[in-house]
C-alpha positions in Angstrom: -0.1 0.1 0.1 1.2 3.7 -0.9 0.6 6.1 1.2 -0.5 8.6 -1.8 -0.8 9.2 -5.6 1.4 9.6 -8.0 2.5 13.7 -8.4 3.1 13.2 -12.1 -0.2 12.0 -12.7 -2.4 14.2 -10.4 -0.6 17.5 -12.2 -1.1 16.1 -15.7 -4.7 15.9 -14.7 -5.0 19.4 -13.3 -3.5 20.5 -16.4 -6.2 18.7 -18.6 -9.1 19.9 -16.5 -8.0 23.8 -16.0 -8.6 25.7 -19.0 -12.2 24.4 -19.4 -12.7 25.5 -15.3 -11.7 28.6 -16.4 -13.6 28.9 -19.4 -16.9 28.0 -17.2 -16.0 30.5 -14.2 -15.8 32.9 -16.9 -18.8 32.5 -18.8 -20.9 32.2 -15.2 -19.0 35.5 -13.7 -19.2 37.5 -17.5 -22.7 36.9 -17.2 -23.6 37.3 -13.7 -21.1 41.1 -13.7 -23.4 42.3 -17.3 -26.8 41.4 -15.9 -26.2 43.3 -12.6 -24.6 46.2 -14.9 -27.1 46.3 -16.9 -30.1 46.5 -14.7 -27.8 49.2 -12.5 -26.3 51.5 -15.4 -29.7 51.8 -16.7 -28.6 51.2 -20.2 -29.7 48.9 -22.7 -26.9 47.4 -25.2 -27.7 47.8 -28.8 -28.5 44.9 -31.0 -25.5 44.5 -32.1 -23.5 44.9 -29.0 -26.0 42.2 -27.8 -25.1 40.0 -31.0 -20.8 40.8 -30.7 -21.2 39.7 -26.6 -22.6 36.6 -27.7 -20.0 35.6 -30.0 -17.6 36.9 -27.5 -19.1 34.5 -25.0 -19.2 31.6 -27.7 -15.9 32.3 -28.8 -15.3 31.8 -24.5 -17.0 28.8 -24.5 -15.7 27.2 -27.6 -11.5 27.7 -26.7 -12.0 25.9 -23.2 -14.0 23.1 -25.7 -11.1 23.2 -27.5 -8.4 22.9 -25.5 -10.4 20.4 -23.6 -11.0 17.5 -26.1 -7.5 18.4 -28.1 -5.0 15.5 -27.9 -2.7 17.2 -25.1 -4.7 19.4 -23.0 -4.0 23.2 -22.1 -0.1 22.3 -20.8 0.8 19.3 -23.7 3.9 18.0 -24.7 4.9 19.1 -28.5 5.5 22.3 -29.8 2.4 22.4 -32.3 -0.3 21.7 -29.0 1.6 24.3 -27.4 0.9 27.0 -29.9 -2.2 25.9 -30.4 -3.0 26.3 -26.6 -1.6 29.6 -26.6 -3.6 30.6 -29.7 -7.0 29.9 -28.2 -5.9 31.3 -24.7 -5.3 34.5 -26.4 -8.8 34.1 -27.9 -10.3 33.9 -25.2 -8.4 37.1 -23.2 -9.8 39.1 -25.7 -12.9 37.7 -26.6 -13.3 38.2 -22.3 -11.4 41.6 -23.5 -14.2 42.5 -25.5 -16.7 41.8 -22.6 -15.4 44.0 -20.6 -14.6 46.9 -22.8 -18.9 46.0 -23.5 -19.6 46.8 -19.9 -17.2 49.9 -19.4 -19.2 51.0 -22.6 -23.1 50.7 -20.8 -21.3 52.4 -17.7 -20.5 55.2 -19.7 -23.3 55.7 -21.6 -26.2 55.1 -18.7 -26.4 56.6 -15.1 -24.4 54.1 -13.0 -26.7 53.1 -9.4 -24.2 52.2 -7.4 -24.7 50.1 -4.8 -23.2 46.9 -2.8 -24.3 44.5 -5.5 -22.2 47.2 -8.2 -19.5 47.3 -6.3 -19.2 43.6 -6.4 -20.0 43.7 -9.6 -16.9 46.8 -10.5 -14.9 44.5 -8.3 -14.6 42.4 -10.5 -13.0 44.2 -13.5 -9.8 44.7 -12.5 -9.9 41.2 -10.2 -10.3 39.3 -13.7 -7.9 41.8 -15.5 -5.3 40.8 -14.1 -6.5 37.5 -13.8 -6.6 37.1 -17.6 -2.8 39.2 -18.1 -1.3 36.2 -15.7 -3.0 33.8 -17.7 -1.6 35.3 -20.4 1.8 34.8 -19.3 1.0 31.4 -18.6 -0.4 30.8 -22.2 2.9 31.6 -24.3 5.3 28.7 -24.1 8.1 30.2 -23.5 7.2 31.5 -20.0 5.0 28.5 -19.0 8.1 26.2 -19.6 9.0 28.7 -16.6 6.5 28.8 -14.2 3.9 25.9 -14.6 4.4 24.7 -11.3 5.3 27.8 -9.7 3.8 30.0 -6.7 2.5 31.8 -9.7 0.6 29.5 -12.0 -0.9 28.4 -8.4 -1.9 32.4 -7.2 -3.2 33.1 -11.4 -5.4 29.8 -10.8 -6.9 31.1 -7.7 -7.0 34.2 -8.5 -9.6 33.2 -11.5 -11.0 30.6 -9.3 -11.7 32.1 -6.2 -11.1 36.0 -6.8 -12.7 36.9 -9.9 -15.2 34.4 -9.3 -16.1 35.7 -5.7 -16.5 38.9 -6.7 -19.2 37.7 -9.5 -21.3 35.3 -7.2 -21.5 38.2 -4.1 -22.3 40.8 -7.1 -25.1 37.7 -8.7 -26.4 37.3 -4.6 -26.5 41.1 -4.0 -28.6 41.9 -7.1 -30.7 38.7 -6.5 -31.6 38.8 -3.0 -34.5 41.1 -2.5 -36.3 38.5 -5.8 -35.2 35.3 -3.0 
């Protein structure tokens, strides 16, 4: 009997499922923040902005799915899968950046009502930007080779899964609490 598992197996499984988890967190969190800001800003997105936001959300979902079902996962072994993973992660960051710009445009157009839900939604935005920037650094094969199993990668994971998700969750709870 052994007292633990194989650390390399756990690392491979973690790498295999971390990118889809980021995409799922991003989809739910962005949807929540868009709903909170849309109601509090009292500015309706135009039809064109709605279609573009839908496309950006679809890109985030597809990037996570393609990275997940790919042959080697997001932190693969071959240089071609590394390049594909880097491009897909860059697409994910670009789509999320587009949605953040759309949220800021809604805020600029409307007269925003500042309450607790809105403060959490606004706190989500810089947390997500920081998380996306550090994730982009980890997607580049050269920097990933140096930082893949360090505190930097662990911090990026926790910043995304705990920091950004907690901000959007609290925004959603405060937004929906009167109706609950």
